[in-house]
Gaussian input, Z-matrix of N, CA and C with variables (Angstrom, degrees):
# hf/3-21g

backbone

0 1
 N
 C     1     B1
 C     2     B2     1     A1
 N     3     B3     2     A2     1     D1
 C     4     B4     3     A3     2     D2
 C     5     B5     4     A4     3     D3
 N     6     B6     5     A5     4     D4
 C     7     B7     6     A6     5     D5
 C     8     B8     7     A7     6     D6
 N     9     B9     8     A8     7     D7
 C    10    B10     9     A9     8     D8
 C    11    B11    10    A10     9     D9
 N    12    B12    11    A11    10    D10
 C    13    B13    12    A12    11    D11
 C    14    B14    13    A13    12    D12
 N    15    B15    14    A14    13    D13
 C    16    B16    15    A15    14    D14
 C    17    B17    16    A16    15    D15
 N    18    B18    17    A17    16    D16
 C    19    B19    18    A18    17    D17
 C    20    B20    19    A19    18    D18
 N    21    B21    20    A20    19    D19
 C    22    B22    21    A21    20    D20
 C    23    B23    22    A22    21    D21
 N    24    B24    23    A23    22    D22
 C    25    B25    24    A24    23    D23
 C    26    B26    25    A25    24    D24
 N    27    B27    26    A26    25    D25
 C    28    B28    27    A27    26    D26
 C    29    B29    28    A28    27    D27
 N    30    B30    29    A29    28    D28
 C    31    B31    30    A30    29    D29
 C    32    B32    31    A31    30    D30
 N    33    B33    32    A32    31    D31
 C    34    B34    33    A33    32    D32
 C    35    B35    34    A34    33    D33
 N    36    B36    35    A35    34    D34
 C    37    B37    36    A36    35    D35
 C    38    B38    37    A37    36    D36
 N    39    B39    38    A38    37    D37
 C    40    B40    39    A39    38    D38
 C    41    B41    40    A40    39    D39
 N    42    B42    41    A41    40    D40
 C    43    B43    42    A42    41    D41
 C    44    B44    43    A43    42    D42
 N    45    B45    44    A44    43    D43
 C    46    B46    45    A45    44    D44
 C    47    B47    46    A46    45    D45
 N    48    B48    47    A47    46    D46
 C    49    B49    48    A48    47    D47
 C    50    B50    49    A49    48    D48
 N    51    B51    50    A50    49    D49
 C    52    B52    51    A51    50    D50
 C    53    B53    52    A52    51    D51
 N    54    B54    53    A53    52    D52
 C    55    B55    54    A54    53    D53
 C    56    B56    55    A55    54    D54
 N    57    B57    56    A56    55    D55
 C    58    B58    57    A57    56    D56
 C    59    B59    58    A58    57    D57
 N    60    B60    59    A59    58    D58
 C    61    B61    60    A60    59    D59
 C    62    B62    61    A61    60    D60
 N    63    B63    62    A62    61    D61
 C    64    B64    63    A63    62    D62
 C    65    B65    64    A64    63    D63
 N    66    B66    65    A65    64    D64
 C    67    B67    66    A66    65    D65
 C    68    B68    67    A67    66    D66
 N    69    B69    68    A68    67    D67
 C    70    B70    69    A69    68    D68
 C    71    B71    70    A70    69    D69
 N    72    B72    71    A71    70    D70
 C    73    B73    72    A72    71    D71
 C    74    B74    73    A73    72    D72
 N    75    B75    74    A74    73    D73
 C    76    B76    75    A75    74    D74
 C    77    B77    76    A76    75    D75
 N    78    B78    77    A77    76    D76
 C    79    B79    78    A78    77    D77
 C    80    B80    79    A79    78    D78
 N    81    B81    80    A80    79    D79
 C    82    B82    81    A81    80    D80
 C    83    B83    82    A82    81    D81
 N    84    B84    83    A83    82    D82
 C    85    B85    84    A84    83    D83
 C    86    B86    85    A85    84    D84
 N    87    B87    86    A86    85    D85
 C    88    B88    87    A87    86    D86
 C    89    B89    88    A88    87    D87
 N    90    B90    89    A89    88    D88
 C    91    B91    90    A90    89    D89
 C    92    B92    91    A91    90    D90
 N    93    B93    92    A92    91    D91
 C    94    B94    93    A93    92    D92
 C    95    B95    94    A94    93    D93
 N    96    B96    95    A95    94    D94
 C    97    B97    96    A96    95    D95
 C    98    B98    97    A97    96    D96
 N    99    B99    98    A98    97    D97
 C   100   B100    99    A99    98    D98
 C   101   B101   100   A100    99    D99
 N   102   B102   101   A101   100   D100
 C   103   B103   102   A102   101   D101
 C   104   B104   103   A103   102   D102
 N   105   B105   104   A104   103   D103
 C   106   B106   105   A105   104   D104
 C   107   B107   106   A106   105   D105
 N   108   B108   107   A107   106   D106
 C   109   B109   108   A108   107   D107
 C   110   B110   109   A109   108   D108
 N   111   B111   110   A110   109   D109
 C   112   B112   111   A111   110   D110
 C   113   B113   112   A112   111   D111
 N   114   B114   113   A113   112   D112
 C   115   B115   114   A114   113   D113
 C   116   B116   115   A115   114   D114
 N   117   B117   116   A116   115   D115
 C   118   B118   117   A117   116   D116
 C   119   B119   118   A118   117   D117
 N   120   B120   119   A119   118   D118
 C   121   B121   120   A120   119   D119
 C   122   B122   121   A121   120   D120
 N   123   B123   122   A122   121   D121
 C   124   B124   123   A123   122   D122
 C   125   B125   124   A124   123   D123
 N   126   B126   125   A125   124   D124
 C   127   B127   126   A126   125   D125
 C   128   B128   127   A127   126   D126
 N   129   B129   128   A128   127   D127
 C   130   B130   129   A129   128   D128
 C   131   B131   130   A130   129   D129
 N   132   B132   131   A131   130   D130
 C   133   B133   132   A132   131   D131
 C   134   B134   133   A133   132   D132
 N   135   B135   134   A134   133   D133
 C   136   B136   135   A135   134   D134
 C   137   B137   136   A136   135   D135
 N   138   B138   137   A137   136   D136
 C   139   B139   138   A138   137   D137
 C   140   B140   139   A139   138   D138
 N   141   B141   140   A140   139   D139
 C   142   B142   141   A141   140   D140
 C   143   B143   142   A142   141   D141
 N   144   B144   143   A143   142   D142
 C   145   B145   144   A144   143   D143
 C   146   B146   145   A145   144   D144
 N   147   B147   146   A146   145   D145
 C   148   B148   147   A147   146   D146
 C   149   B149   148   A148   147   D147
 N   150   B150   149   A149   148   D148
 C   151   B151   150   A150   149   D149
 C   152   B152   151   A151   150   D150
 N   153   B153   152   A152   151   D151
 C   154   B154   153   A153   152   D152
 C   155   B155   154   A154   153   D153
 N   156   B156   155   A155   154   D154
 C   157   B157   156   A156   155   D155
 C   158   B158   157   A157   156   D156
 N   159   B159   158   A158   157   D157
 C   160   B160   159   A159   158   D158
 C   161   B161   160   A160   159   D159
 N   162   B162   161   A161   160   D160
 C   163   B163   162   A162   161   D161
 C   164   B164   163   A163   162   D162
 N   165   B165   164   A164   163   D163
 C   166   B166   165   A165   164   D164
 C   167   B167   166   A166   165   D165
 N   168   B168   167   A167   166   D166
 C   169   B169   168   A168   167   D167
 C   170   B170   169   A169   168   D168
 N   171   B171   170   A170   169   D169
 C   172   B172   171   A171   170   D170
 C   173   B173   172   A172   171   D171
 N   174   B174   173   A173   172   D172
 C   175   B175   174   A174   173   D173
 C   176   B176   175   A175   174   D174
 N   177   B177   176   A176   175   D175
 C   178   B178   177   A177   176   D176
 C   179   B179   178   A178   177   D177
 N   180   B180   179   A179   178   D178
 C   181   B181   180   A180   179   D179
 C   182   B182   181   A181   180   D180
 N   183   B183   182   A182   181   D181
 C   184   B184   183   A183   182   D182
 C   185   B185   184   A184   183   D183
 N   186   B186   185   A185   184   D184
 C   187   B187   186   A186   185   D185
 C   188   B188   187   A187   186   D186
 N   189   B189   188   A188   187   D187
 C   190   B190   189   A189   188   D188
 C   191   B191   190   A190   189   D189
 N   192   B192   191   A191   190   D190
 C   193   B193   192   A192   191   D191
 C   194   B194   193   A193   192   D192
 N   195   B195   194   A194   193   D193
 C   196   B196   195   A195   194   D194
 C   197   B197   196   A196   195   D195
 N   198   B198   197   A197   196   D196
 C   199   B199   198   A198   197   D197
 C   200   B200   199   A199   198   D198
 N   201   B201   200   A200   199   D199
 C   202   B202   201   A201   200   D200
 C   203   B203   202   A202   201   D201
 N   204   B204   203   A203   202   D202
 C   205   B205   204   A204   203   D203
 C   206   B206   205   A205   204   D204
 N   207   B207   206   A206   205   D205
 C   208   B208   207   A207   206   D206
 C   209   B209   208   A208   207   D207
 N   210   B210   209   A209   208   D208
 C   211   B211   210   A210   209   D209
 C   212   B212   211   A211   210   D210
 N   213   B213   212   A212   211   D211
 C   214   B214   213   A213   212   D212
 C   215   B215   214   A214   213   D213
 N   216   B216   215   A215   214   D214
 C   217   B217   216   A216   215   D215
 C   218   B218   217   A217   216   D216
 N   219   B219   218   A218   217   D217
 C   220   B220   219   A219   218   D218
 C   221   B221   220   A220   219   D219
 N   222   B222   221   A221   220   D220
 C   223   B223   222   A222   221   D221
 C   224   B224   223   A223   222   D222
 N   225   B225   224   A224   223   D223
 C   226   B226   225   A225   224   D224
 C   227   B227   226   A226   225   D225
 N   228   B228   227   A227   226   D226
 C   229   B229   228   A228   227   D227
 C   230   B230   229   A229   228   D228
 N   231   B231   230   A230   229   D229
 C   232   B232   231   A231   230   D230
 C   233   B233   232   A232   231   D231
 N   234   B234   233   A233   232   D232
 C   235   B235   234   A234   233   D233
 C   236   B236   235   A235   234   D234
 N   237   B237   236   A236   235   D235
 C   238   B238   237   A237   236   D236
 C   239   B239   238   A238   237   D237
 N   240   B240   239   A239   238   D238
 C   241   B241   240   A240   239   D239
 C   242   B242   241   A241   240   D240
 N   243   B243   242   A242   241   D241
 C   244   B244   243   A243   242   D242
 C   245   B245   244   A244   243   D243
 N   246   B246   245   A245   244   D244
 C   247   B247   246   A246   245   D245
 C   248   B248   247   A247   246   D246
 N   249   B249   248   A248   247   D247
 C   250   B250   249   A249   248   D248
 C   251   B251   250   A250   249   D249
 N   252   B252   251   A251   250   D250
 C   253   B253   252   A252   251   D251
 C   254   B254   253   A253   252   D252
 N   255   B255   254   A254   253   D253
 C   256   B256   255   A255   254   D254
 C   257   B257   256   A256   255   D255
 N   258   B258   257   A257   256   D256
 C   259   B259   258   A258   257   D257
 C   260   B260   259   A259   258   D258
 N   261   B261   260   A260   259   D259
 C   262   B262   261   A261   260   D260
 C   263   B263   262   A262   261   D261
 N   264   B264   263   A263   262   D262
 C   265   B265   264   A264   263   D263
 C   266   B266   265   A265   264   D264
 N   267   B267   266   A266   265   D265
 C   268   B268   267   A267   266   D266
 C   269   B269   268   A268   267   D267
 N   270   B270   269   A269   268   D268
 C   271   B271   270   A270   269   D269
 C   272   B272   271   A271   270   D270
 N   273   B273   272   A272   271   D271
 C   274   B274   273   A273   272   D272
 C   275   B275   274   A274   273   D273
 N   276   B276   275   A275   274   D274
 C   277   B277   276   A276   275   D275
 C   278   B278   277   A277   276   D276
 N   279   B279   278   A278   277   D277
 C   280   B280   279   A279   278   D278
 C   281   B281   280   A280   279   D279
 N   282   B282   281   A281   280   D280
 C   283   B283   282   A282   281   D281
 C   284   B284   283   A283   282   D282
 N   285   B285   284   A284   283   D283
 C   286   B286   285   A285   284   D284
 C   287   B287   286   A286   285   D285
 N   288   B288   287   A287   286   D286
 C   289   B289   288   A288   287   D287
 C   290   B290   289   A289   288   D288
 N   291   B291   290   A290   289   D289
 C   292   B292   291   A291   290   D290
 C   293   B293   292   A292   291   D291
 N   294   B294   293   A293   292   D292
 C   295   B295   294   A294   293   D293
 C   296   B296   295   A295   294   D294
 N   297   B297   296   A296   295   D295
 C   298   B298   297   A297   296   D296
 C   299   B299   298   A298   297   D297
 N   300   B300   299   A299   298   D298
 C   301   B301   300   A300   299   D299
 C   302   B302   301   A301   300   D300
 N   303   B303   302   A302   301   D301
 C   304   B304   303   A303   302   D302
 C   305   B305   304   A304   303   D303
 N   306   B306   305   A305   304   D304
 C   307   B307   306   A306   305   D305
 C   308   B308   307   A307   306   D306
 N   309   B309   308   A308   307   D307
 C   310   B310   309   A309   308   D308
 C   311   B311   310   A310   309   D309
 N   312   B312   311   A311   310   D310
 C   313   B313   312   A312   311   D311
 C   314   B314   313   A313   312   D312
 N   315   B315   314   A314   313   D313
 C   316   B316   315   A315   314   D314
 C   317   B317   316   A316   315   D315
 N   318   B318   317   A317   316   D316
 C   319   B319   318   A318   317   D317
 C   320   B320   319   A319   318   D318
 N   321   B321   320   A320   319   D319
 C   322   B322   321   A321   320   D320
 C   323   B323   322   A322   321   D321
 N   324   B324   323   A323   322   D322
 C   325   B325   324   A324   323   D323
 C   326   B326   325   A325   324   D324
 N   327   B327   326   A326   325   D325
 C   328   B328   327   A327   326   D326
 C   329   B329   328   A328   327   D327
 N   330   B330   329   A329   328   D328
 C   331   B331   330   A330   329   D329
 C   332   B332   331   A331   330   D330
 N   333   B333   332   A332   331   D331
 C   334   B334   333   A333   332   D332
 C   335   B335   334   A334   333   D333
 N   336   B336   335   A335   334   D334
 C   337   B337   336   A336   335   D335
 C   338   B338   337   A337   336   D336

   B1=1.4393
   B2=1.5220
   B3=1.3237
   B4=1.4748
   B5=1.5169
   B6=1.3416
   B7=1.4548
   B8=1.5141
   B9=1.3250
   B10=1.4653
   B11=1.5071
   B12=1.3177
   B13=1.4690
   B14=1.5153
   B15=1.3340
   B16=1.4727
   B17=1.5202
   B18=1.2922
   B19=1.4617
   B20=1.5202
   B21=1.3290
   B22=1.4406
   B23=1.5198
   B24=1.3270
   B25=1.4514
   B26=1.5446
   B27=1.3431
   B28=1.4462
   B29=1.5400
   B30=1.3613
   B31=1.4479
   B32=1.5437
   B33=1.3040
   B34=1.4829
   B35=1.4998
   B36=1.3068
   B37=1.4719
   B38=1.5308
   B39=1.3144
   B40=1.4674
   B41=1.5113
   B42=1.3355
   B43=1.4647
   B44=1.5230
   B45=1.3170
   B46=1.4465
   B47=1.5306
   B48=1.3234
   B49=1.4640
   B50=1.5051
   B51=1.3414
   B52=1.4733
   B53=1.5354
   B54=1.3391
   B55=1.4469
   B56=1.5333
   B57=1.3192
   B58=1.4828
   B59=1.5075
   B60=1.3233
   B61=1.4348
   B62=1.5433
   B63=1.3188
   B64=1.4663
   B65=1.4946
   B66=1.3227
   B67=1.4552
   B68=1.5222
   B69=1.3246
   B70=1.4714
   B71=1.5089
   B72=1.3110
   B73=1.4452
   B74=1.5155
   B75=1.3066
   B76=1.4616
   B77=1.5206
   B78=1.3454
   B79=1.4600
   B80=1.5238
   B81=1.3169
   B82=1.4358
   B83=1.5281
   B84=1.3210
   B85=1.4508
   B86=1.5089
   B87=1.3230
   B88=1.4611
   B89=1.5060
   B90=1.3267
   B91=1.4740
   B92=1.5256
   B93=1.3066
   B94=1.4657
   B95=1.5267
   B96=1.3188
   B97=1.4537
   B98=1.4890
   B99=1.3384
   B100=1.4780
   B101=1.4990
   B102=1.3041
   B103=1.4615
   B104=1.5240
   B105=1.3102
   B106=1.4687
   B107=1.5196
   B108=1.3047
   B109=1.4782
   B110=1.5464
   B111=1.3217
   B112=1.4448
   B113=1.5331
   B114=1.3181
   B115=1.4581
   B116=1.5229
   B117=1.3185
   B118=1.4605
   B119=1.5135
   B120=1.3179
   B121=1.4721
   B122=1.5395
   B123=1.3279
   B124=1.4665
   B125=1.5518
   B126=1.3171
   B127=1.4560
   B128=1.5099
   B129=1.2848
   B130=1.4853
   B131=1.5136
   B132=1.3356
   B133=1.4668
   B134=1.5352
   B135=1.3291
   B136=1.4643
   B137=1.5440
   B138=1.3279
   B139=1.4833
   B140=1.5208
   B141=1.3173
   B142=1.4447
   B143=1.5374
   B144=1.2952
   B145=1.4612
   B146=1.5131
   B147=1.3243
   B148=1.4583
   B149=1.5309
   B150=1.3119
   B151=1.4584
   B152=1.5132
   B153=1.3249
   B154=1.4721
   B155=1.5051
   B156=1.3371
   B157=1.4642
   B158=1.5235
   B159=1.3448
   B160=1.4512
   B161=1.5173
   B162=1.3047
   B163=1.4760
   B164=1.5217
   B165=1.2979
   B166=1.4534
   B167=1.5267
   B168=1.3238
   B169=1.4714
   B170=1.5250
   B171=1.3084
   B172=1.4701
   B173=1.5148
   B174=1.3497
   B175=1.4575
   B176=1.5349
   B177=1.3253
   B178=1.4783
   B179=1.4847
   B180=1.3527
   B181=1.4724
   B182=1.5218
   B183=1.3449
   B184=1.4559
   B185=1.5163
   B186=1.3255
   B187=1.4526
   B188=1.5124
   B189=1.3409
   B190=1.4651
   B191=1.5232
   B192=1.2903
   B193=1.4607
   B194=1.5325
   B195=1.3112
   B196=1.4599
   B197=1.5273
   B198=1.3106
   B199=1.4661
   B200=1.5140
   B201=1.3041
   B202=1.4707
   B203=1.5213
   B204=1.3463
   B205=1.4462
   B206=1.5358
   B207=1.3240
   B208=1.4632
   B209=1.5197
   B210=1.3303
   B211=1.4654
   B212=1.5224
   B213=1.3195
   B214=1.4538
   B215=1.5220
   B216=1.3119
   B217=1.4499
   B218=1.5323
   B219=1.3066
   B220=1.4614
   B221=1.5421
   B222=1.3035
   B223=1.4679
   B224=1.5361
   B225=1.3434
   B226=1.4510
   B227=1.5128
   B228=1.3293
   B229=1.4638
   B230=1.5243
   B231=1.3381
   B232=1.4572
   B233=1.5127
   B234=1.3269
   B235=1.4647
   B236=1.5231
   B237=1.3306
   B238=1.4553
   B239=1.5307
   B240=1.3216
   B241=1.4732
   B242=1.5339
   B243=1.3248
   B244=1.4730
   B245=1.5153
   B246=1.3180
   B247=1.4720
   B248=1.5359
   B249=1.3149
   B250=1.4579
   B251=1.5313
   B252=1.3260
   B253=1.4416
   B254=1.5223
   B255=1.3126
   B256=1.4659
   B257=1.5114
   B258=1.2930
   B259=1.4589
   B260=1.5143
   B261=1.3409
   B262=1.4637
   B263=1.5204
   B264=1.3011
   B265=1.4441
   B266=1.5231
   B267=1.3450
   B268=1.4655
   B269=1.5244
   B270=1.3451
   B271=1.4630
   B272=1.5132
   B273=1.3471
   B274=1.4734
   B275=1.5283
   B276=1.3082
   B277=1.4562
   B278=1.5193
   B279=1.3002
   B280=1.4711
   B281=1.5173
   B282=1.3005
   B283=1.4636
   B284=1.5414
   B285=1.3184
   B286=1.4793
   B287=1.5095
   B288=1.3096
   B289=1.4704
   B290=1.5120
   B291=1.3114
   B292=1.4646
   B293=1.5186
   B294=1.3267
   B295=1.4766
   B296=1.5338
   B297=1.3410
   B298=1.4645
   B299=1.5187
   B300=1.3182
   B301=1.4765
   B302=1.5262
   B303=1.3410
   B304=1.4462
   B305=1.5276
   B306=1.3288
   B307=1.4761
   B308=1.5172
   B309=1.3273
   B310=1.4644
   B311=1.5260
   B312=1.3138
   B313=1.4557
   B314=1.5290
   B315=1.3121
   B316=1.4722
   B317=1.5430
   B318=1.3139
   B319=1.4815
   B320=1.5044
   B321=1.3377
   B322=1.4528
   B323=1.5315
   B324=1.3095
   B325=1.4684
   B326=1.5431
   B327=1.3207
   B328=1.4640
   B329=1.5407
   B330=1.3166
   B331=1.4399
   B332=1.5096
   B333=1.3335
   B334=1.4629
   B335=1.5208
   B336=1.3381
   B337=1.4663
   B338=1.5081
   A1=107.25
   A2=115.60
   A3=119.83
   A4=109.59
   A5=113.44
   A6=120.69
   A7=108.20
   A8=115.31
   A9=121.45
   A10=105.69
   A11=115.92
   A12=121.21
   A13=109.31
   A14=114.95
   A15=119.95
   A16=108.39
   A17=115.75
   A18=120.36
   A19=109.17
   A20=116.94
   A21=121.63
   A22=113.79
   A23=118.73
   A24=122.19
   A25=112.87
   A26=117.19
   A27=121.42
   A28=109.45
   A29=115.91
   A30=120.94
   A31=111.09
   A32=117.01
   A33=121.62
   A34=112.50
   A35=117.68
   A36=120.84
   A37=113.16
   A38=117.35
   A39=120.39
   A40=112.32
   A41=116.30
   A42=121.59
   A43=111.92
   A44=119.57
   A45=123.24
   A46=111.36
   A47=117.85
   A48=120.79
   A49=111.26
   A50=120.87
   A51=118.71
   A52=112.72
   A53=117.75
   A54=120.24
   A55=112.63
   A56=116.16
   A57=119.77
   A58=114.11
   A59=118.93
   A60=122.52
   A61=109.92
   A62=114.32
   A63=119.99
   A64=114.92
   A65=118.76
   A66=121.61
   A67=108.68
   A68=116.33
   A69=122.27
   A70=108.28
   A71=116.97
   A72=122.57
   A73=109.14
   A74=116.09
   A75=119.24
   A76=110.66
   A77=117.34
   A78=123.55
   A79=109.17
   A80=116.67
   A81=122.41
   A82=107.62
   A83=116.48
   A84=122.02
   A85=110.12
   A86=116.71
   A87=121.48
   A88=109.42
   A89=114.90
   A90=117.66
   A91=110.18
   A92=116.54
   A93=121.02
   A94=113.10
   A95=117.65
   A96=119.81
   A97=114.86
   A98=116.87
   A99=121.49
   A100=112.62
   A101=117.91
   A102=122.97
   A103=109.89
   A104=116.18
   A105=119.69
   A106=106.75
   A107=115.95
   A108=121.92
   A109=110.27
   A110=116.30
   A111=120.84
   A112=111.62
   A113=118.01
   A114=120.66
   A115=110.19
   A116=119.23
   A117=122.66
   A118=109.92
   A119=117.98
   A120=121.74
   A121=110.70
   A122=116.41
   A123=120.85
   A124=109.58
   A125=117.84
   A126=120.53
   A127=110.27
   A128=117.00
   A129=121.25
   A130=111.35
   A131=117.29
   A132=120.61
   A133=111.85
   A134=115.41
   A135=121.36
   A136=111.46
   A137=115.49
   A138=123.40
   A139=111.71
   A140=116.50
   A141=123.05
   A142=108.55
   A143=114.72
   A144=121.38
   A145=108.23
   A146=116.35
   A147=122.29
   A148=109.36
   A149=116.14
   A150=122.51
   A151=106.22
   A152=115.09
   A153=122.85
   A154=106.93
   A155=118.11
   A156=118.09
   A157=110.39
   A158=117.82
   A159=119.30
   A160=113.38
   A161=114.58
   A162=118.97
   A163=108.59
   A164=115.13
   A165=119.45
   A166=113.61
   A167=117.52
   A168=119.66
   A169=111.82
   A170=121.14
   A171=122.30
   A172=108.95
   A173=115.90
   A174=119.93
   A175=110.29
   A176=116.74
   A177=121.27
   A178=108.06
   A179=116.92
   A180=120.68
   A181=111.59
   A182=115.72
   A183=121.52
   A184=108.97
   A185=115.65
   A186=121.96
   A187=108.45
   A188=115.96
   A189=120.87
   A190=108.18
   A191=115.48
   A192=122.37
   A193=109.89
   A194=117.07
   A195=120.84
   A196=112.12
   A197=117.94
   A198=121.06
   A199=110.49
   A200=118.11
   A201=120.19
   A202=111.99
   A203=116.02
   A204=121.39
   A205=111.60
   A206=117.66
   A207=119.66
   A208=111.71
   A209=117.16
   A210=120.30
   A211=111.28
   A212=118.89
   A213=122.31
   A214=110.85
   A215=116.75
   A216=121.45
   A217=110.78
   A218=118.80
   A219=121.13
   A220=110.91
   A221=115.12
   A222=119.77
   A223=110.60
   A224=114.68
   A225=119.58
   A226=111.98
   A227=116.72
   A228=118.90
   A229=111.30
   A230=118.08
   A231=120.17
   A232=111.03
   A233=117.87
   A234=120.47
   A235=111.12
   A236=116.95
   A237=119.52
   A238=111.57
   A239=116.03
   A240=118.79
   A241=110.07
   A242=116.45
   A243=117.44
   A244=111.39
   A245=117.95
   A246=121.14
   A247=111.92
   A248=118.01
   A249=121.08
   A250=110.02
   A251=117.24
   A252=121.51
   A253=108.86
   A254=117.07
   A255=120.90
   A256=112.76
   A257=115.78
   A258=120.72
   A259=111.86
   A260=117.58
   A261=122.04
   A262=109.86
   A263=118.56
   A264=122.34
   A265=112.91
   A266=116.56
   A267=119.85
   A268=113.12
   A269=117.11
   A270=121.33
   A271=108.24
   A272=113.35
   A273=123.14
   A274=111.89
   A275=118.99
   A276=123.34
   A277=111.30
   A278=115.76
   A279=120.54
   A280=112.15
   A281=117.05
   A282=120.11
   A283=109.95
   A284=114.55
   A285=118.81
   A286=112.29
   A287=118.41
   A288=121.08
   A289=110.36
   A290=118.40
   A291=122.23
   A292=110.57
   A293=116.64
   A294=119.55
   A295=109.82
   A296=117.79
   A297=121.08
   A298=109.71
   A299=118.05
   A300=120.82
   A301=108.76
   A302=117.44
   A303=120.59
   A304=111.92
   A305=115.92
   A306=120.90
   A307=111.21
   A308=117.38
   A309=120.78
   A310=111.38
   A311=116.95
   A312=120.63
   A313=111.72
   A314=117.03
   A315=120.76
   A316=110.73
   A317=116.17
   A318=119.20
   A319=111.47
   A320=117.30
   A321=119.10
   A322=111.73
   A323=115.78
   A324=119.00
   A325=110.94
   A326=115.86
   A327=120.72
   A328=111.09
   A329=119.03
   A330=122.72
   A331=112.30
   A332=118.95
   A333=118.58
   A334=111.56
   A335=116.25
   A336=118.35
   A337=112.25
   D1=128.87
   D2=178.37
   D3=-130.55
   D4=144.35
   D5=174.41
   D6=-134.63
   D7=142.85
   D8=171.49
   D9=-127.64
   D10=124.36
   D11=-179.75
   D12=-92.32
   D13=127.97
   D14=178.25
   D15=-128.29
   D16=175.82
   D17=176.61
   D18=-71.25
   D19=159.51
   D20=-176.79
   D21=-64.75
   D22=-21.72
   D23=-177.39
   D24=-90.21
   D25=-3.95
   D26=-176.07
   D27=-88.83
   D28=131.36
   D29=-179.88
   D30=-70.65
   D31=143.21
   D32=-178.16
   D33=-60.12
   D34=-34.44
   D35=-174.87
   D36=-62.56
   D37=-22.25
   D38=179.02
   D39=-64.87
   D40=-21.83
   D41=-176.37
   D42=-105.22
   D43=6.39
   D44=-176.73
   D45=-64.03
   D46=-48.55
   D47=-177.60
   D48=-66.67
   D49=-45.54
   D50=176.98
   D51=-60.16
   D52=-35.05
   D53=179.17
   D54=-71.06
   D55=-33.11
   D56=-179.22
   D57=-85.72
   D58=-14.95
   D59=-178.60
   D60=-62.35
   D61=127.73
   D62=176.56
   D63=84.39
   D64=3.32
   D65=179.72
   D66=-105.26
   D67=129.91
   D68=177.31
   D69=-93.09
   D70=119.05
   D71=179.34
   D72=-140.70
   D73=153.64
   D74=174.86
   D75=-90.96
   D76=-29.00
   D77=179.67
   D78=-139.10
   D79=147.04
   D80=175.67
   D81=-125.05
   D82=118.34
   D83=-177.70
   D84=-98.78
   D85=137.20
   D86=179.32
   D87=-159.27
   D88=162.78
   D89=178.04
   D90=-90.01
   D91=-176.41
   D92=-174.27
   D93=-61.60
   D94=-23.40
   D95=177.62
   D96=-62.43
   D97=-20.64
   D98=179.66
   D99=-98.23
   D100=10.71
   D101=179.75
   D102=-83.57
   D103=80.22
   D104=172.75
   D105=-127.92
   D106=153.03
   D107=-179.86
   D108=-57.33
   D109=-40.85
   D110=-177.04
   D111=-65.40
   D112=-45.24
   D113=-178.98
   D114=-68.88
   D115=-44.93
   D116=179.87
   D117=-62.41
   D118=-41.58
   D119=178.45
   D120=-62.66
   D121=-41.86
   D122=179.66
   D123=-63.71
   D124=-41.35
   D125=179.17
   D126=-64.06
   D127=-41.80
   D128=178.82
   D129=-65.92
   D130=-35.46
   D131=177.05
   D132=-66.21
   D133=-28.03
   D134=177.76
   D135=-83.43
   D136=8.34
   D137=179.55
   D138=60.39
   D139=40.10
   D140=175.45
   D141=-120.44
   D142=168.22
   D143=179.60
   D144=-107.45
   D145=126.97
   D146=178.71
   D147=-81.79
   D148=116.69
   D149=176.47
   D150=-104.48
   D151=74.35
   D152=-176.55
   D153=-131.89
   D154=121.44
   D155=179.67
   D156=-67.89
   D157=145.40
   D158=179.89
   D159=-73.33
   D160=147.87
   D161=175.79
   D162=-67.32
   D163=157.94
   D164=-177.62
   D165=-70.49
   D166=-19.12
   D167=-178.59
   D168=-92.09
   D169=6.56
   D170=176.65
   D171=-71.47
   D172=134.93
   D173=-179.68
   D174=-71.46
   D175=-38.33
   D176=176.96
   D177=-124.04
   D178=97.58
   D179=-178.57
   D180=-60.91
   D181=141.16
   D182=176.39
   D183=-86.55
   D184=156.82
   D185=173.87
   D186=-86.81
   D187=149.05
   D188=175.12
   D189=-150.55
   D190=158.43
   D191=-177.83
   D192=-78.28
   D193=103.08
   D194=-176.23
   D195=-66.84
   D196=-35.06
   D197=179.95
   D198=-69.10
   D199=-41.55
   D200=178.00
   D201=-69.37
   D202=-32.29
   D203=178.13
   D204=-61.08
   D205=-29.13
   D206=179.19
   D207=-63.62
   D208=-22.05
   D209=179.29
   D210=-69.09
   D211=-14.48
   D212=177.86
   D213=-61.22
   D214=-21.08
   D215=176.97
   D216=-59.42
   D217=-33.94
   D218=177.39
   D219=-64.67
   D220=-37.22
   D221=179.41
   D222=-66.41
   D223=-44.55
   D224=178.07
   D225=-60.88
   D226=-41.13
   D227=179.74
   D228=-66.17
   D229=-35.27
   D230=177.44
   D231=-63.75
   D232=-42.08
   D233=177.07
   D234=-64.92
   D235=-39.83
   D236=179.63
   D237=-64.72
   D238=-33.70
   D239=178.13
   D240=-67.14
   D241=-38.45
   D242=-179.86
   D243=-69.04
   D244=-23.75
   D245=177.26
   D246=-75.76
   D247=-6.98
   D248=175.29
   D249=-71.08
   D250=-19.04
   D251=175.18
   D252=-79.47
   D253=118.67
   D254=-176.39
   D255=-57.85
   D256=-40.59
   D257=-178.91
   D258=-60.77
   D259=-34.83
   D260=179.98
   D261=-80.20
   D262=-45.78
   D263=-174.70
   D264=-64.20
   D265=-33.82
   D266=-174.47
   D267=-104.81
   D268=0.65
   D269=-177.09
   D270=52.13
   D271=55.03
   D272=-174.99
   D273=-61.17
   D274=-39.11
   D275=-175.19
   D276=-74.53
   D277=140.52
   D278=179.20
   D279=-78.96
   D280=-35.63
   D281=-177.06
   D282=-98.65
   D283=139.82
   D284=-177.45
   D285=-63.84
   D286=-30.96
   D287=179.48
   D288=-61.87
   D289=-44.19
   D290=179.71
   D291=-68.77
   D292=-39.23
   D293=179.33
   D294=-63.26
   D295=-43.52
   D296=-179.38
   D297=-64.19
   D298=-39.80
   D299=179.51
   D300=-63.17
   D301=-44.72
   D302=178.97
   D303=-64.33
   D304=-37.19
   D305=178.19
   D306=-64.51
   D307=-44.33
   D308=177.74
   D309=-63.56
   D310=-43.02
   D311=178.96
   D312=-64.23
   D313=-48.39
   D314=179.83
   D315=-61.57
   D316=-41.05
   D317=-179.29
   D318=-67.87
   D319=-40.71
   D320=178.65
   D321=-62.98
   D322=-40.70
   D323=-179.23
   D324=-72.13
   D325=-43.60
   D326=-177.74
   D327=-66.86
   D328=-47.31
   D329=-172.53
   D330=-83.52
   D331=-12.24
   D332=178.54
   D333=-84.63
   D334=-14.90
   D335=-179.03
   D336=-91.65

């Protein structure tokens, strides 16, 4: 389990490659926000298959496994469960160190059950 804390104005896709570095996977699931040539190329270099639907503005849409993409629902539900923790949902802690500690604790408890 990995987390990278960024400012609220930073897009999630900027942290995709650092989060995927060093992880061996056969498939990487993501939503359309992660459909960039750089991210898809990185996933392919890691010998994995990118299961990311193409954005509507792509000139040549890529193919992806629609059935496997439906499994992303499990990931979304896991994140929604972690937001049940008030401290996580509201960013209650002032210091990032305390917030990350709470995030790890809440995730370990939520995802272990």
